[in-house]
Each structure stands twice: as structure tokens, then as C-alpha cells.
C-alpha positions as CSV (number, residue, x, y, z in Angstrom):
1,X,-1.6,-6.7,-49.0
2,X,-4.3,-5.4,-51.3
3,X,-4.0,-3.3,-54.4
4,X,-6.8,-0.8,-54.9
5,X,-8.2,-0.4,-58.4
6,X,-10.1,2.8,-57.7
7,X,-8.7,4.1,-54.4
8,X,-10.9,6.5,-52.6
9,X,-8.2,7.7,-50.3
10,X,-4.9,6.9,-52.0
11,X,-3.1,4.7,-54.5
12,X,-2.0,1.0,-54.3
13,X,1.4,-0.3,-53.7
14,X,3.7,-0.8,-56.7
15,X,6.3,-3.3,-57.7
16,X,8.0,-2.8,-54.4
17,X,5.4,-5.1,-52.9
18,X,4.5,-6.9,-56.1
19,X,6.4,-10.2,-56.2
20,X,4.7,-11.2,-59.4
21,X,6.1,-13.5,-62.1
22,X,8.9,-12.2,-64.2
23,X,6.6,-12.6,-67.2
24,X,3.0,-11.3,-66.7
25,X,0.4,-13.8,-67.4
26,X,-2.9,-13.2,-69.2
27,X,-5.4,-11.6,-67.0
28,X,-2.9,-10.3,-64.4
29,X,-3.5,-6.8,-63.3
30,X,-0.7,-4.9,-61.6
31,X,-0.5,-1.5,-60.0
32,X,2.7,0.5,-60.3
33,X,2.0,3.8,-58.7
34,X,4.5,4.5,-56.1
35,X,7.9,3.3,-54.8
36,X,8.7,1.7,-51.5
37,X,12.1,2.1,-49.8
38,X,13.1,-1.5,-49.3
39,X,15.3,-3.4,-51.7
40,X,13.1,-5.5,-54.0
41,X,13.7,-9.2,-53.9
42,X,13.9,-9.4,-57.7
43,X,16.9,-7.0,-57.6
44,X,18.6,-9.2,-55.0
45,X,17.9,-12.3,-57.1
46,X,19.4,-10.8,-60.2
47,X,22.8,-11.1,-58.8
48,X,22.3,-14.8,-58.2
49,X,21.2,-15.7,-61.7
50,X,22.4,-19.1,-62.7
51,X,23.4,-20.1,-59.2
52,X,22.8,-23.8,-58.5
53,X,20.9,-25.0,-55.5
54,X,24.1,-26.1,-53.8
55,X,25.5,-22.6,-54.0
56,X,22.3,-21.2,-52.7
57,X,22.2,-23.5,-49.8
58,X,25.8,-23.0,-49.0
59,X,25.3,-19.2,-49.0
60,X,22.4,-19.8,-46.5
61,X,20.1,-17.6,-48.6
62,X,16.5,-18.9,-48.5
63,X,15.0,-16.9,-51.3
64,X,12.8,-17.5,-54.3
65,X,14.4,-19.3,-57.3
66,X,11.3,-18.7,-59.3
67,X,11.9,-21.9,-61.2
68,X,8.3,-22.2,-62.2
69,X,7.8,-18.7,-63.3
70,X,5.5,-18.0,-66.2
71,X,3.1,-21.0,-65.8
72,X,-0.4,-19.9,-66.9
73,X,-3.2,-22.3,-66.5
74,X,-5.9,-19.7,-66.8
75,X,-8.5,-20.9,-69.3
76,X,-6.7,-24.1,-69.8
77,X,-8.5,-26.4,-67.3
78,X,-9.8,-29.6,-68.9
79,X,-12.3,-30.5,-66.1
80,X,-15.0,-28.9,-64.0
81,X,-16.3,-29.9,-60.6
82,X,-18.6,-28.4,-58.0
83,X,-17.0,-26.4,-55.3
84,X,-16.8,-28.3,-52.0
85,X,-18.0,-26.1,-49.1
86,X,-16.5,-27.2,-45.8
87,X,-19.0,-28.7,-43.4
88,X,-20.4,-26.3,-40.8
89,X,-19.5,-27.8,-37.4
90,X,-22.5,-28.1,-35.2
91,X,-22.0,-27.2,-31.6
92,X,-24.1,-28.1,-28.6
93,X,-25.3,-25.3,-26.3
94,X,-25.8,-25.6,-22.6
95,X,-25.8,-23.0,-19.8
96,X,-24.8,-20.3,-22.4
97,X,-21.7,-22.2,-23.5
98,X,-21.5,-23.7,-27.0
99,X,-19.2,-26.8,-27.2
100,X,-17.4,-27.9,-30.4
101,X,-15.7,-31.2,-30.8
102,X,-12.6,-31.6,-33.0
103,X,-10.2,-34.5,-33.6
104,X,-6.9,-34.0,-35.3
105,X,-6.5,-37.2,-37.3
106,X,-4.5,-38.8,-40.1
107,X,-5.9,-39.9,-43.5
108,X,-5.3,-39.8,-47.2
109,X,-6.4,-37.5,-49.9
110,X,-5.6,-36.4,-53.5
111,X,-3.4,-33.3,-53.4
112,X,-1.7,-34.1,-56.7
113,X,-4.4,-35.1,-59.1
114,X,-4.7,-38.8,-59.5
115,X,-2.2,-39.5,-56.7
116,X,-3.0,-40.4,-53.1
117,X,-1.1,-38.5,-50.4
118,X,-0.9,-39.1,-46.6
119,X,-2.7,-36.2,-45.1
120,X,-4.2,-34.9,-41.8
121,X,-7.4,-33.2,-41.0
122,X,-9.8,-32.2,-38.3
123,X,-12.7,-34.6,-38.1
124,X,-11.8,-35.8,-41.6
125,X,-8.9,-36.8,-43.8
126,X,-7.9,-33.3,-45.1
127,X,-8.7,-29.8,-43.8
128,X,-11.4,-29.3,-41.2
129,X,-15.0,-28.0,-40.8
130,X,-15.9,-24.4,-40.4
131,X,-16.8,-23.1,-36.9
132,X,-19.2,-20.3,-36.3
133,X,-18.7,-18.3,-33.1
134,X,-21.0,-15.5,-31.9
135,X,-19.6,-12.4,-30.4
136,X,-20.4,-12.2,-26.7
137,X,-21.0,-15.9,-26.3
138,X,-18.8,-18.5,-24.6
139,X,-17.3,-21.4,-26.5
140,X,-15.7,-24.6,-25.2
141,X,-13.6,-26.7,-27.6
142,X,-12.8,-30.4,-26.9
143,X,-9.9,-31.1,-29.2
144,X,-8.4,-34.6,-29.3
145,X,-5.0,-35.4,-30.7
146,X,-4.9,-38.6,-32.9
147,X,-1.9,-37.8,-35.1
148,X,0.7,-39.7,-33.2
149,X,2.8,-36.6,-32.3
150,X,2.4,-33.5,-30.2
151,X,0.2,-30.7,-31.6
152,X,-1.6,-27.5,-30.6
153,X,-4.5,-25.7,-32.1
154,X,-4.1,-21.9,-32.5
155,X,-7.1,-19.7,-33.2
156,X,-5.4,-17.4,-35.6
157,X,-6.5,-13.8,-35.2
158,X,-8.8,-14.4,-32.2
159,X,-8.6,-12.2,-29.1
160,X,-8.5,-14.8,-26.3
161,X,-6.5,-15.4,-23.1
162,X,-2.9,-16.5,-23.7
163,X,-3.5,-19.8,-22.0
164,X,-6.3,-20.5,-24.6
165,X,-4.4,-19.1,-27.6
166,X,-3.0,-22.5,-28.7
167,X,0.7,-21.5,-28.7
168,X,3.5,-23.9,-28.1
169,X,3.3,-23.8,-24.3
170,X,0.0,-25.7,-24.4
171,X,1.2,-28.5,-26.8
172,X,-0.6,-31.8,-26.0
173,X,0.3,-35.4,-26.8
174,X,-1.3,-38.1,-29.0
175,X,-4.4,-39.5,-27.3
176,X,-4.9,-36.3,-25.1
177,X,-7.8,-33.9,-25.3
178,X,-7.3,-30.1,-24.9
179,X,-10.3,-28.1,-23.8
180,X,-9.9,-24.4,-24.0
181,X,-12.9,-22.2,-23.2
182,X,-13.4,-18.4,-23.5
183,X,-15.8,-15.6,-24.2
184,X,-15.8,-14.5,-27.9
185,X,-14.7,-10.9,-27.7
186,X,-14.1,-10.5,-31.4
187,X,-16.5,-8.6,-33.6
188,X,-17.6,-10.0,-37.0
189,X,-14.6,-11.3,-38.9
190,X,-13.0,-14.3,-40.6
191,X,-10.4,-16.3,-38.5
192,X,-8.9,-19.7,-38.9
193,X,-7.4,-22.5,-36.9
194,X,-4.2,-24.5,-37.3
195,X,-1.4,-26.1,-35.3
196,X,1.3,-24.1,-33.5
197,X,3.7,-26.6,-31.8
198,X,7.4,-25.8,-32.0
199,X,9.1,-27.1,-35.1
200,X,6.1,-29.0,-36.5
201,X,3.7,-26.2,-37.6
202,X,4.7,-26.4,-41.3
203,X,4.5,-30.2,-41.4
204,X,1.1,-30.4,-39.8
205,X,-0.5,-27.5,-41.5
206,X,0.6,-28.4,-45.0
207,X,-0.7,-32.0,-44.5
208,X,-4.2,-30.5,-43.9
209,X,-4.7,-29.3,-40.3
210,X,-6.5,-26.1,-41.3
211,X,-10.0,-24.8,-40.9
212,X,-12.0,-21.6,-41.0
213,X,-13.7,-19.7,-38.2
214,X,-16.6,-17.2,-38.8
215,X,-17.3,-14.8,-36.1
216,X,-20.9,-13.4,-36.2
217,X,-22.3,-10.3,-34.4
218,X,-25.5,-8.4,-34.3
219,X,-24.3,-5.2,-35.9
220,X,-26.3,-3.4,-38.6
221,X,-23.5,-4.1,-41.0
222,X,-23.6,-7.8,-40.5
223,X,-27.4,-7.8,-40.8
224,X,-27.1,-6.1,-44.2
225,X,-24.5,-8.5,-45.6
226,X,-25.0,-12.1,-47.0
227,X,-24.7,-14.6,-44.2
228,X,-26.4,-17.8,-45.3
229,X,-23.4,-20.2,-45.1
230,X,-22.9,-22.2,-48.3
231,X,-25.6,-20.3,-50.1
232,X,-24.5,-16.6,-50.3
233,X,-21.6,-16.7,-47.7
234,X,-18.9,-18.9,-49.1
235,X,-15.5,-19.9,-47.5
236,X,-12.6,-20.1,-49.9
237,X,-9.4,-21.8,-48.5
238,X,-6.6,-21.4,-51.0
239,X,-3.3,-23.4,-50.7
240,X,-0.3,-23.8,-52.8
241,X,1.7,-26.8,-51.6
242,X,4.8,-28.7,-52.7
243,X,4.8,-32.4,-53.5
244,X,6.8,-34.9,-55.4
245,X,5.0,-36.7,-58.2
246,X,4.3,-39.7,-55.9
247,X,2.3,-37.5,-53.6
248,X,4.7,-36.9,-50.7
249,X,3.9,-33.5,-49.4
250,X,7.0,-31.4,-48.6
251,X,7.2,-28.9,-45.7
252,X,10.9,-28.0,-44.9
253,X,14.0,-26.8,-46.7
254,X,15.3,-30.2,-47.5
255,X,12.0,-31.2,-49.0
256,X,11.6,-28.0,-51.0
257,X,15.1,-28.4,-52.5
258,X,14.5,-31.9,-53.6
259,X,14.1,-32.6,-57.3
260,X,11.0,-33.4,-59.3
261,X,8.6,-31.2,-57.4
262,X,5.1,-30.0,-58.4
263,X,3.2,-27.2,-56.7
264,X,-0.5,-28.1,-56.6
265,X,-3.0,-25.3,-56.0
266,X,-6.0,-26.3,-53.9
267,X,-9.3,-24.6,-53.3
268,X,-11.2,-26.0,-50.3
269,X,-9.1,-29.1,-50.7
270,X,-9.6,-29.7,-54.4
271,X,-6.7,-29.5,-56.9
272,X,-7.5,-26.8,-59.4
273,X,-4.4,-27.3,-61.6
274,X,-6.5,-28.9,-64.3
275,X,-10.0,-28.4,-62.8
276,X,-12.1,-25.2,-62.5
277,X,-14.6,-25.5,-59.7
278,X,-18.1,-24.2,-60.2
279,X,-20.5,-22.6,-57.8
280,X,-24.1,-21.6,-58.6
281,X,-24.9,-18.3,-57.0
282,X,-28.7,-18.4,-56.3
283,X,-28.5,-15.0,-54.7
284,X,-27.5,-12.0,-56.8
285,X,-25.0,-10.8,-54.1
286,X,-22.6,-13.4,-52.8
287,X,-20.0,-13.0,-50.1
288,X,-16.6,-14.8,-50.3
289,X,-14.3,-15.2,-47.3
290,X,-10.8,-15.8,-48.7
291,X,-8.0,-17.4,-46.7
292,X,-4.4,-18.0,-47.9
293,X,-3.5,-21.1,-46.0
294,X,-0.4,-21.7,-48.0
295,X,2.8,-22.4,-46.0
296,X,4.7,-19.7,-47.8
297,X,3.3,-18.7,-51.2
298,X,1.6,-15.4,-51.9
299,X,-1.9,-15.6,-53.6
300,X,-3.6,-12.7,-55.4
301,X,-7.3,-13.2,-56.2
302,X,-8.7,-11.4,-59.3
303,X,-11.4,-11.8,-61.9
304,X,-10.5,-13.2,-65.3
305,X,-12.4,-10.4,-67.0
306,X,-10.5,-7.7,-65.1
307,X,-13.6,-6.6,-63.3
308,X,-14.0,-5.3,-59.8
309,X,-14.8,-7.1,-56.6
310,X,-16.1,-5.2,-53.5
311,X,-13.8,-5.7,-50.6
312,X,-15.6,-5.4,-47.2
313,X,-13.1,-6.7,-44.7
314,X,-9.4,-7.4,-43.9
315,X,-8.0,-9.9,-41.4
316,X,-9.6,-8.3,-38.4
317,X,-13.0,-7.2,-39.6
318,X,-15.0,-4.7,-41.6
319,X,-13.5,-1.8,-43.5
320,X,-14.9,1.7,-42.8
321,X,-16.5,1.5,-46.2
322,X,-16.7,-1.0,-49.1
323,X,-13.9,-0.6,-51.6
324,X,-13.9,-1.6,-55.3
325,X,-10.7,-3.5,-56.1
326,X,-9.4,-5.4,-59.0
327,X,-7.2,-7.7,-57.0
328,X,-6.7,-8.9,-53.4
329,X,-3.2,-9.9,-52.5
330,X,-2.8,-12.2,-49.5
331,X,0.4,-13.3,-47.9
332,X,0.5,-16.6,-46.0
333,X,-2.0,-16.5,-43.2
334,X,-3.9,-13.4,-44.4
335,X,-7.7,-13.2,-45.0
336,X,-10.1,-10.9,-46.8
337,X,-13.8,-10.7,-47.5
338,X,-15.4,-9.5,-50.6
339,X,-18.8,-9.5,-52.3
340,X,-19.9,-9.5,-55.9
341,X,-23.3,-8.5,-57.3
342,X,-23.6,-11.0,-60.2
343,X,-25.7,-10.5,-63.3
344,X,-23.3,-12.6,-65.5
345,X,-21.0,-15.6,-64.8
346,X,-17.6,-14.7,-63.3
347,X,-14.4,-16.7,-63.1
348,X,-12.1,-16.1,-60.2
349,X,-8.3,-16.5,-60.6
350,X,-5.5,-17.2,-58.2
351,X,-2.2,-15.7,-59.1
352,X,0.5,-17.6,-57.3
353,X,4.0,-16.1,-56.5
354,X,6.5,-17.9,-54.3
355,X,7.6,-16.2,-51.1
356,X,10.2,-18.8,-50.1
357,X,13.1,-20.8,-51.4
358,X,10.9,-22.4,-54.1
359,X,7.2,-22.6,-54.7
360,X,4.4,-22.3,-57.1
361,X,3.8,-19.5,-59.6
362,X,1.3,-18.9,-62.4
363,X,-2.3,-17.9,-62.9
364,X,-5.1,-20.5,-62.2
365,X,-8.8,-20.3,-62.9
366,X,-10.1,-21.7,-59.6
367,X,-13.8,-20.9,-59.4
368,X,-16.5,-20.1,-62.0
369,X,-19.5,-18.5,-60.3
370,X,-22.7,-19.0,-62.2
371,X,-25.1,-16.1,-61.8
372,X,-28.7,-17.4,-61.3
373,X,-30.1,-15.0,-58.7
374,X,-33.2,-13.0,-59.6
375,X,-33.4,-10.9,-56.4
376,X,-32.4,-7.2,-56.2
377,X,-30.2,-6.7,-53.1
378,X,-30.3,-3.4,-51.2
379,X,-27.4,-1.0,-51.6
380,X,-24.5,-1.8,-49.3
381,X,-24.3,0.4,-46.2
382,X,-22.4,3.6,-46.9
383,X,-20.4,3.0,-43.7
384,X,-19.5,-0.5,-42.6
385,X,-17.4,0.2,-39.5
386,X,-15.9,3.0,-37.4
387,X,-12.2,2.8,-37.2
388,X,-10.6,5.4,-35.0
389,X,-7.0,5.9,-36.2
390,X,-4.4,5.8,-33.5
391,X,-2.6,9.0,-32.5
392,X,0.7,7.3,-31.7
393,X,2.5,10.4,-30.4
394,X,2.4,9.0,-26.8
395,X,2.7,5.3,-27.7
396,X,5.6,3.2,-26.4
397,X,8.0,2.6,-29.4
398,X,9.8,-0.7,-30.1
399,X,11.8,-2.2,-32.9
400,X,11.3,-5.8,-34.0
401,X,14.1,-7.0,-36.3
402,X,13.6,-10.0,-38.6
403,X,17.0,-11.5,-39.3
404,X,18.8,-14.6,-40.3
405,X,22.0,-16.5,-39.7
406,X,22.5,-19.0,-42.6
407,X,19.3,-20.9,-42.7
408,X,18.3,-20.1,-39.1
409,X,15.7,-17.4,-38.9
410,X,15.9,-14.8,-36.1
411,X,13.8,-12.2,-34.3
412,X,15.8,-9.5,-32.4
413,X,18.8,-11.7,-32.9
414,X,17.4,-14.9,-31.3
415,X,16.2,-18.1,-32.9
416,X,12.8,-19.1,-31.4
417,X,13.3,-22.8,-31.8
418,X,12.5,-23.4,-28.1
419,X,10.6,-21.4,-25.5
420,X,13.9,-20.6,-23.6
421,X,15.8,-19.5,-26.7
422,X,13.3,-17.1,-28.2
423,X,13.4,-13.3,-27.6
424,X,10.6,-12.1,-25.3
425,X,8.7,-8.9,-25.6
426,X,7.2,-7.8,-22.2
427,X,4.4,-5.3,-22.0
428,X,1.6,-4.5,-19.6
429,X,-2.2,-4.6,-19.8
430,X,-3.5,-1.3,-21.2
431,X,-0.2,-0.5,-22.9
432,X,-0.4,1.3,-26.3
433,X,2.6,0.6,-28.5
434,X,4.0,1.4,-32.0
435,X,6.4,-1.2,-33.4
436,X,8.8,-0.8,-36.3
437,X,9.1,-4.2,-37.8
438,X,12.4,-4.2,-39.8
439,X,13.3,-6.9,-42.3
440,X,17.1,-7.0,-42.3
441,X,17.0,-9.9,-44.7
442,X,16.3,-9.9,-48.4
443,X,13.6,-12.5,-47.9
444,X,9.9,-12.3,-48.0
445,X,8.2,-12.3,-44.5
446,X,4.6,-12.4,-43.4
447,X,4.5,-10.9,-39.9
448,X,1.8,-12.2,-37.6
449,X,0.9,-10.9,-34.1
450,X,-1.2,-12.9,-31.7
451,X,-3.6,-11.4,-29.1
452,X,-4.7,-8.0,-30.5
453,X,-5.2,-6.5,-34.0
454,X,-3.0,-3.7,-35.3
455,X,-3.2,-0.7,-37.5
456,X,-0.7,0.0,-40.2
457,X,1.1,3.3,-39.5
458,X,3.5,3.1,-42.4
459,X,4.6,0.6,-45.1
460,X,8.2,1.0,-46.3
461,X,8.1,4.6,-45.0
462,X,4.8,5.6,-46.7
463,X,1.4,6.2,-45.2
464,X,-1.2,3.5,-45.6
465,X,-4.1,4.1,-48.0
466,X,-7.4,2.5,-49.0
467,X,-8.0,-0.9,-47.4
468,X,-4.6,-0.6,-45.7
469,X,-6.5,1.6,-43.2
470,X,-8.3,-1.5,-41.9
471,X,-7.4,-3.8,-39.0
472,X,-4.8,-6.6,-39.5
473,X,-3.1,-9.4,-37.7
474,X,-0.9,-10.5,-40.6
475,X,1.0,-8.3,-43.0
476,X,3.8,-8.5,-45.6
477,X,7.3,-7.2,-44.9
478,X,9.3,-7.3,-48.1
479,X,13.1,-7.9,-48.3
480,X,14.9,-4.9,-46.8
481,X,11.6,-3.2,-46.0
482,X,9.7,-2.3,-42.9
483,X,6.3,-1.7,-41.5
484,X,5.1,0.4,-38.6
485,X,2.2,-1.0,-36.7
486,X,0.2,0.2,-33.6
487,X,-1.8,-1.8,-31.2
488,X,-3.4,-1.6,-27.7
489,X,-3.1,-4.6,-25.3
490,X,-6.6,-5.1,-23.8
491,X,-8.5,-7.5,-21.6
492,X,-6.0,-10.3,-20.9
493,X,-2.8,-10.6,-18.8
494,X,-0.8,-13.6,-17.6
495,X,2.5,-14.1,-15.9
496,X,3.0,-17.6,-17.1
497,X,1.5,-18.0,-20.6
498,X,2.7,-16.0,-23.6
499,X,1.4,-15.0,-27.0
500,X,3.6,-15.3,-30.1
501,X,4.8,-13.0,-32.8
502,X,6.4,-14.6,-35.8
503,X,6.8,-14.9,-39.6
504,X,3.8,-16.8,-41.0
505,X,5.9,-18.3,-43.7
506,X,5.6,-21.5,-41.8
507,X,9.1,-22.7,-42.6
508,X,10.6,-19.5,-41.3
509,X,8.6,-19.9,-38.1
510,X,9.9,-23.5,-37.6
511,X,13.4,-22.2,-38.5
512,X,13.3,-19.8,-35.6
513,X,11.6,-16.6,-36.7
514,X,9.3,-16.5,-33.6
515,X,9.4,-14.5,-30.4
516,X,7.1,-14.5,-27.3
517,X,4.9,-11.8,-26.0
518,X,4.2,-11.6,-22.3
519,X,1.3,-9.3,-21.2
520,X,1.2,-8.8,-17.5
521,X,-0.8,-6.6,-15.1
522,X,0.3,-3.0,-15.1
């Protein structure tokens, strides 16, 4: 979710969607302009004040204890280092098909500063290279599994056939190579890739199986925006993880409830708890593609000086017009793109708030951008994209209920811990639908839909405004709240392979909050 500083078409969300720390930190900018209708998690937590972890676990309530609230490392970093930009994976093109080669492998890396952790990565020890796809082209990916357990690779946000989507039905074993191929039907946007096998997504993703995908197109808007990778088009992968002090990365409820945990914050794989990364902007206008790859924590990006950033895209591509914002709030799995025209140095901060049983919190200076460009960029296009808002009066209506039974997470009353046990949504090619996604728990959820993008129709009973009028595939559903989303199922049908819909708090996904989506011929 994104808060608008100077909304052109409405105001931002207030504390109903603001799970910020109990004590605001220096440099934190909040909006408090309108009420939602769901019960706020902080209200729910108030009745549990002083409860021990045993009482919480016994009650089966997986909510934020906020034990780390109030941590503020903004301006306190003792070290600087140059931002690591993920390598750009080179493909080979033959007969109009570009082939990319990836290997999921194990390794070691520093997640907690000064401590070596066992990690995973694609083509390296931790995280993975960035892929660039071109709209209209065909790609082939040869992905080898070398992590000694089953895995998949899901192309998060991509509009691809269900058999190529990387869901749990296509899990492949250690030593095997999976080779999906498809035409890139997406327009320009920022996607990412990560595992999606049943019960192991959190484990594999937090250990480092994560990478970014940039989709390029030949639109006038894309031509007018910065696009020189690593120079004025910069990927930012933010993660807040959980680890003990020996470097053992935690990924499930048992791990998160263990004692002596720290919550390292990483930017492109580098710990920024005590280190502010630096980047020299040699062009006046610089584009940042921001991904929250945390398993559960919410990350809000802002400037330390309270200045504005110009948001140009949400999960699923360009906004209708550029929007000046003071903060960009991303739940787990969400992305956004913004540009800054820099005449002075700017420090970007990550405000971490936990979305799960425990997690990080606090404000971190993660990147200082040094302004050294001498060029004068053209004005941004007055219109970036045409987004025709859905008239949902004739759409098929459904209700998707996010629930729980103890520590088991449910969608429509079923725990999706196996393909046979999860609820199935069946629809047909060409169907236009409006879903009410209800959160019957008092927990934070990050709702993600595979296959097609969706528009927000309402958030906690209120009309979307500002950047909320863009396209999404991942969106926040607060405790006791609801969202209405609308989508159209285009291009792909299958009577064997299914897409997924689930909570992108990865632990909730592994605990059962996942259902299948079958799109068949009409």
C-alpha cells in the first residue's frame, strides 16, 4: 500500500492500514486522513499486553508481539559501502527465443554482520541475477535444482500459462532441470522470481532464492524513462529476515518464537543495520525499482529529509500519471517504481514494521544517493499509461475468506497444505470477476493472485484513490478488513495445471493460506 503525500485524486490511508511502530521514529511520515472499517491489529494486541509466548502459542494467535518496537538506526550507521547491483543475466538468442540459465544452489553469506550463514541463491551464494524480458519476445529458462530438496521457480506477477507459472504442481527434484518457455505478454513492469513448492517456500526464499525480473517494452513512456541498468535504472531488493546470533536464519513459527533473535535488514543482500550503502547517481534523474522480498515484514520507503519521490508504477506497471509521494508502503511480495531528480544528495530510509508473530521494526538509512549528474532531463510524460477502470456491474462476484484454525491458516475454510486439500476456485477463459477478499482473522495478510493483474475496487469499504488506482497482483488485507478486487481472465486456460491465490506472508502460505485457481475454456 502506498500513502500519497499530495494526492491528485484523493487522500491516503490512515492508521487503519498503518502498522507503524508504537513510538514514531525520527523521519517517519504518517498519514491519518480517513478511517477504514476493519479492526486494527493494534487494538487487538492491546488486550494481549503482557501475555507470554506460551500463552500466545496456546491461543493459536499468530500476531505481532512488536518486541523490537522503537528501534531507530537512522543516522546511526557507523560504516558505508557501495551498493551492490545484482548482475544482469545474459541470455542467448536463437530463432527469436532468448534462453536464460539458472541454477538454484547452496552457499554461505553474511546475513548478520560478521557472521556466516548457510544460504541459497541462483547462480551464486545468495539472491540471484536480474533478468530482462522484452514484451512480445519468447523466453526459455533452463533452471537446475542443486539444493538437495524439491523446489519450483515462480515468476511472481507474470502473465504466463499455468503450466509455466512455477506453482507447486511443477516441483522438481534435486539434480533435475525445469525448462519453461512462453511468450512475454506483460507490458513494462517489475516482477520477481522465487520458489513456490508446498511447505518450503519460506525456508527457501529467506535463505536467498530471490531475484528481480525487468520487463521492457517499446512504449513512448518506457522510452522517456531511465533504463540504463545499474546506471540510472537501479534494482532495490529489501529484506527483513530473522536469525539467531550464530547466523541460523529462521523461517517458521518455531524458529520465530525461539529466543535471542535479531532481525537483519538487507538491501541487495548487504546488511544495512550498521552500514549505509552509497550510490553515485551520474544522471540527474534516477529510477529505482523497489521489491519487498521479506517473508512477512512490511517495509515503507521514504527520504530522510521528508522530501518527495515520484512514483511511476505499482506491481503491475505504470500509473496513469506520475505521483509525488512521501512514502511507499510495500507488504511482503509487493513492488513499486519511483524516480528522483537529484540536485543534492538524498538518503533513503526503510521503515520496518512486523506483519507476523515477530519481526523487525525500526527506521534504517539503507542508501545514500550522491548527486553528480549534470544533465537536464526532459519533463516526465503527462500521461504514463491508460488504465480503463472496470465497470463491475456485470462481473461475476465471489467471496474469498482468509481464516485460521489455531496456527493453521485457511482460505474458504480449507488449509492448502497439499494440492488435494486446498480450496479450488474454478473460472473460465474470458470471465470477468469481482472478488471480496475478507480477512476473518485479526492478523496481517498480503493477498497475492497469480495469472492476471487486478484493480482495487474498494479497500475496507472505501474507494481507492491516487496510486491505488493502478494495477496490482499483491495487496494488504488488514486484520478484520477486506478488499474488493476485479480482474479479467485472458489468454490462458488449462484443465490440469492451476494457478495459486494465497497470502504472501510466506509462513502463512506454508501454514495453509493458499487456494488453487483453475481457468478452463468457456
